[in-house]
C-alpha positions as CSV (number, residue, x, y, z in Angstrom):
1,M,-95.4,77.2,20.3
2,R,-93.3,80.2,21.1
3,G,-89.7,79.3,21.5
4,H,-86.4,80.6,22.5
5,G,-84.5,78.4,20.1
6,R,-81.6,76.4,20.5
7,V,-79.4,78.5,23.0
8,G,-76.5,76.2,22.0
9,A,-76.1,77.5,18.4
10,A,-76.0,81.0,19.6
11,L,-73.5,80.5,22.3
12,L,-71.3,78.3,20.1
13,A,-71.3,81.2,17.7
14,V,-69.8,83.6,20.2
15,G,-67.1,80.8,21.0
16,L,-64.0,82.2,22.7
17,G,-65.6,85.6,22.7
18,F,-66.9,84.7,26.1
19,F,-63.3,85.5,27.4
20,S,-63.5,88.9,26.1
21,A,-63.7,92.1,27.9
22,S,-67.4,92.1,27.3
23,A,-67.9,89.1,29.2
24,M,-69.2,89.2,32.7
25,A,-66.3,90.2,34.9
26,E,-64.9,87.9,37.6
27,A,-64.8,89.1,41.1
28,D,-63.5,92.5,41.9
29,G,-59.7,92.9,42.4
30,G,-58.8,93.1,46.1
31,L,-60.0,91.0,49.0
32,L,-63.6,89.6,49.5
33,P,-65.1,88.6,52.8
34,L,-65.1,84.9,53.4
35,G,-68.5,83.4,53.6
36,D,-67.6,80.6,56.0
37,G,-70.3,80.4,58.7
38,F,-73.0,82.5,57.0
39,I,-75.6,79.8,56.9
40,T,-79.0,80.3,58.4
41,A,-82.3,78.4,59.0
42,E,-84.4,81.5,57.7
43,P,-83.8,83.9,55.2
44,A,-81.1,86.6,55.9
45,I,-79.4,89.1,53.6
46,G,-75.8,87.9,53.1
47,N,-76.4,84.4,54.1
48,V,-77.5,81.0,52.6
49,F,-80.8,79.9,53.8
50,S,-79.7,76.2,53.5
51,C,-81.9,73.3,53.6
52,Q,-79.1,71.4,54.8
53,Q,-78.0,72.5,58.4
54,R,-75.4,69.9,59.3
55,F,-72.1,69.4,57.3
56,N,-69.4,67.0,57.5
57,P,-66.2,68.9,58.2
58,N,-64.1,66.0,56.8
59,G,-66.3,65.7,53.6
60,P,-64.4,65.4,50.1
61,G,-63.1,68.6,48.8
62,A,-59.9,70.9,48.9
63,R,-57.2,69.1,50.8
64,A,-55.1,72.2,51.6
65,E,-55.7,75.9,52.1
66,G,-54.1,78.4,49.7
67,P,-52.3,81.5,50.3
68,W,-55.3,83.3,48.8
69,L,-57.2,82.7,52.2
70,K,-56.3,85.7,54.6
71,G,-58.2,85.3,57.8
72,E,-61.7,86.3,57.3
73,M,-61.0,87.6,53.7
74,W,-59.8,86.0,50.6
75,D,-58.2,87.2,47.4
76,P,-59.8,85.8,44.1
77,A,-56.9,87.3,41.9
78,E,-54.4,85.0,43.8
79,K,-56.3,81.9,43.7
80,V,-55.1,79.1,41.7
81,K,-57.3,77.6,38.7
82,V,-57.4,74.3,37.1
83,Q,-55.6,74.2,34.0
84,G,-56.8,72.9,30.4
85,A,-59.0,73.9,27.8
86,V,-61.4,70.9,27.2
87,T,-64.1,71.6,24.7
88,W,-67.6,69.9,24.6
89,P,-68.8,69.5,21.0
90,D,-71.9,67.7,22.3
91,A,-73.0,70.4,24.6
92,M,-76.8,71.0,24.3
93,L,-79.4,73.4,25.9
94,A,-82.8,74.0,24.4
95,I,-85.4,76.5,25.9
96,T,-88.7,76.8,24.6
97,A,-92.0,78.5,26.0
98,D,-95.5,77.2,25.5
99,G,-98.6,78.7,27.3
100,E,-97.8,79.0,31.0
101,T,-94.6,76.7,30.8
102,R,-91.0,77.2,30.1
103,R,-89.2,73.9,29.2
104,I,-85.5,73.8,29.5
105,R,-83.8,70.5,28.1
106,G,-80.0,70.1,28.4
107,N,-77.3,67.8,28.9
108,N,-75.2,69.6,31.6
109,L,-72.1,70.1,29.2
110,P,-70.9,73.8,28.8
111,F,-70.5,75.5,25.5
112,H,-67.3,77.2,26.9
113,P,-64.0,75.2,27.3
114,T,-63.4,73.8,30.8
115,G,-60.4,72.8,32.8
116,T,-59.1,69.2,32.8
117,F,-60.9,67.0,35.3
118,P,-59.9,64.8,37.2
119,I,-57.3,67.4,38.0
120,D,-53.9,66.4,36.6
121,P,-51.4,65.4,39.3
122,D,-48.9,67.8,37.4
123,D,-51.5,70.6,37.8
124,P,-50.4,73.1,40.5
125,A,-54.1,73.0,41.5
126,H,-53.6,69.4,42.3
127,Y,-51.8,70.3,45.5
128,Y,-54.8,72.0,47.0
129,D,-57.8,70.0,45.4
130,R,-57.6,66.5,44.0
131,N,-61.0,66.5,42.4
132,P,-61.0,63.0,40.8
133,N,-64.4,63.5,39.2
134,P,-64.7,63.7,35.2
135,I,-67.2,66.0,33.6
136,R,-70.2,63.8,32.4
137,A,-73.3,64.5,30.1
138,L,-76.2,64.4,32.4
139,S,-79.5,65.0,30.7
140,F,-82.3,67.1,32.4
141,D,-85.8,68.3,31.4
142,L,-87.4,71.2,33.3
143,A,-90.7,72.5,33.2
144,L,-90.7,75.9,35.0
145,P,-93.3,78.5,35.4
146,R,-93.1,81.0,32.4
147,V,-94.3,84.0,34.5
148,P,-93.4,82.9,38.2
149,E,-94.9,84.4,41.0
150,P,-93.4,84.8,44.6
151,A,-94.3,82.3,47.1
152,A,-96.0,83.3,50.4
153,T,-92.7,82.7,52.1
154,P,-89.1,82.1,50.7
155,S,-87.9,78.6,51.0
156,C,-84.5,77.2,51.4
157,V,-82.0,76.2,48.8
158,P,-80.8,72.6,48.8
159,M,-77.2,71.4,48.0
160,G,-76.8,70.5,44.2
161,M,-78.6,72.1,41.3
162,I,-80.6,75.3,42.0
163,G,-80.7,76.7,38.5
164,V,-79.5,76.5,35.0
165,S,-77.0,78.8,33.2
166,L,-77.3,79.6,29.6
167,T,-73.7,78.3,29.3
168,G,-75.2,74.8,29.6
169,G,-73.6,74.4,33.0
170,V,-75.9,74.5,36.2
171,L,-75.9,76.8,39.3
172,Y,-75.2,75.7,42.7
173,N,-75.6,77.7,46.1
174,A,-72.4,79.3,47.6
175,L,-71.5,76.2,49.9
176,D,-69.2,73.2,49.5
177,V,-69.9,69.8,51.0
178,R,-68.3,70.9,54.2
179,G,-70.6,74.0,54.5
180,K,-67.9,76.5,53.7
181,D,-67.6,79.1,51.1
182,A,-67.0,77.1,48.0
183,A,-65.5,80.1,45.9
184,A,-62.8,80.5,48.3
185,H,-62.0,77.0,49.2
186,E,-62.7,74.7,46.3
187,I,-60.4,74.8,43.2
188,L,-62.2,75.8,40.0
189,D,-61.3,76.3,36.4
190,A,-61.0,79.6,34.5
191,C,-64.8,79.7,34.0
192,G,-65.4,79.2,37.7
193,G,-66.7,75.8,37.4
194,H,-66.0,72.2,38.3
195,P,-67.8,68.8,38.5
196,Q,-69.2,66.9,41.5
197,G,-69.2,63.2,42.1
198,A,-71.9,62.5,39.5
199,G,-69.9,64.5,36.9
200,Q,-72.1,67.6,37.1
201,Y,-70.2,70.8,35.8
202,H,-71.5,73.6,38.0
203,Y,-70.9,77.3,39.3
204,H,-71.1,78.7,42.7
205,T,-70.5,82.0,41.7
206,P,-70.7,84.4,38.7
207,S,-68.6,83.0,35.9
208,P,-66.3,85.2,33.1
209,C,-67.8,82.8,30.6
210,M,-71.4,83.9,31.1
211,L,-72.2,86.4,28.5
212,D,-73.3,89.9,29.6
213,T,-72.8,92.6,27.1
214,S,-75.5,94.9,28.4
215,G,-74.1,95.4,32.2
216,P,-70.6,96.4,31.4
217,A,-72.0,98.8,28.7
218,G,-74.1,100.6,31.3
219,G,-77.2,98.9,31.3
220,H,-79.1,96.3,33.3
221,S,-77.3,92.9,33.0
222,D,-78.5,90.4,30.6
223,L,-80.3,87.2,31.5
224,V,-77.7,84.4,32.4
225,G,-79.9,81.7,33.6
226,Y,-83.1,80.5,35.2
227,A,-83.7,79.3,38.9
228,L,-85.5,76.4,39.6
229,D,-88.5,78.3,40.6
230,G,-88.6,79.9,37.1
231,F,-87.4,83.4,38.0
232,G,-84.5,84.8,35.8
233,V,-80.9,85.0,37.1
234,Y,-79.1,88.1,35.7
235,G,-75.5,89.3,35.8
236,L,-73.6,91.6,38.0
237,H,-75.3,95.0,37.0
238,G,-78.7,96.4,38.0
239,E,-80.7,99.3,36.7
240,G,-78.5,102.0,35.1
241,G,-75.6,99.6,35.0
242,E,-74.9,99.9,38.9
243,R,-72.5,97.2,40.0
244,L,-74.4,95.2,42.7
245,S,-73.3,93.6,45.9
246,S,-75.3,91.4,48.2
247,A,-76.2,94.2,50.5
248,D,-78.1,95.9,47.5
249,L,-80.5,92.7,47.2
250,D,-82.9,90.8,49.3
251,A,-82.3,87.7,51.5
252,C,-82.9,85.6,48.3
253,H,-80.5,87.6,46.5
254,G,-82.9,89.5,44.1
255,H,-85.2,92.2,43.8
256,E,-88.2,93.5,41.6
257,H,-88.4,96.0,39.0
258,E,-89.2,96.4,35.3
259,I,-87.0,93.9,33.1
260,A,-87.2,92.5,29.6
261,W,-88.8,89.0,30.0
262,D,-89.6,87.1,26.9
263,G,-89.3,90.1,24.8
264,E,-91.8,92.3,26.8
265,A,-91.3,94.9,29.5
266,R,-92.6,93.4,32.8
267,T,-92.2,94.5,36.5
268,L,-90.9,91.1,37.8
269,Y,-88.8,89.7,40.7
270,H,-85.4,88.4,39.5
271,Y,-82.0,87.2,41.1
272,H,-78.7,88.8,40.5
273,L,-75.2,87.2,40.7
274,T,-72.8,89.3,42.6
275,P,-69.1,89.0,43.2
276,D,-69.4,88.6,47.2
277,Y,-71.1,85.7,49.0
278,P,-73.6,84.3,48.8
279,Y,-72.8,84.8,45.0
280,T,-76.0,83.0,43.5
281,L,-79.1,82.5,45.5
282,G,-79.7,83.0,49.2
283,C,-83.1,81.2,49.0
284,F,-85.9,80.5,46.5
285,R,-88.3,83.4,46.4
286,G,-90.8,81.5,44.3
287,T,-91.8,77.7,44.3
288,P,-89.1,75.5,43.0
289,V,-89.6,72.4,40.9
290,A,-87.8,69.2,42.3
291,Q,-84.1,68.8,41.3
292,P,-83.4,66.3,38.5
293,R,-81.8,63.1,40.0
294,F,-78.5,62.1,38.5
295,P,-77.0,58.5,39.7
296,R,-73.4,58.4,40.8
297,P,-71.3,56.4,38.6
298,E,-70.3,53.0,40.0
299,R,-66.9,53.0,42.0
300,R,-64.9,50.4,40.0
301,P,-62.0,48.6,41.6
302,P,-58.5,49.7,40.2
303,P,-57.1,47.3,37.6
304,L,-54.6,44.8,38.9
């Protein structure tokens, strides 16, 4: 068996170095275009080709609009973050490759600290978003193609998990449950993550806690995760260290050129994260495996 080892051990060794200047930068200073309404029923650059086309405008989520929302733009630097620095010593992510299969096992707990969830009523973030969900360990076991191939046609991305981050958390598309730009509306912690109803900690955007030393140093960004179709997800920088935007990528938010893949140089399609909408994947370029299913915890009545 050819293995990639336990990612957890390596990441834990980095520790709070995730928050250093060499970590992947947050969204650029200044305003970003708001992604609300950029949802399509077919692949289109700068949009989410969403499997879900109808959304509940009254679904759970942020309860108030913040001053960082400025018409058709929003200011990431002005946006409030969930307070706290909760650590997860039981975080686990193991990635191995055997033959044509890459196996990824994890428990959805991140190796970096998170904010405090449910959001504390004394936290200023609580005014805007009362996220009542605790972060929970949720085991998953994925068997992805080791060398994926593009499908005949791209496919839509579902709500929920669309990939795995090497931080131990998982990747979602850019949308919240109301079909809006999650990065702009939902209140996230300092690492850009938060839990949903089942307790799954996830990111809708690049995270400053995803380790990328090569991109800021003038090279192609490091691998930061895998999509459910097996293609790699890389950081903010392309060839020669170029800082990418969604306009530089195809409708699925990726492109093809030579990259380091399993220790070898290979011309292969791959995705990139970008500071601008749709941030992660616009669609699947390959054939995705089924999402893991996580039962929602039972709703218990409050104590008398």
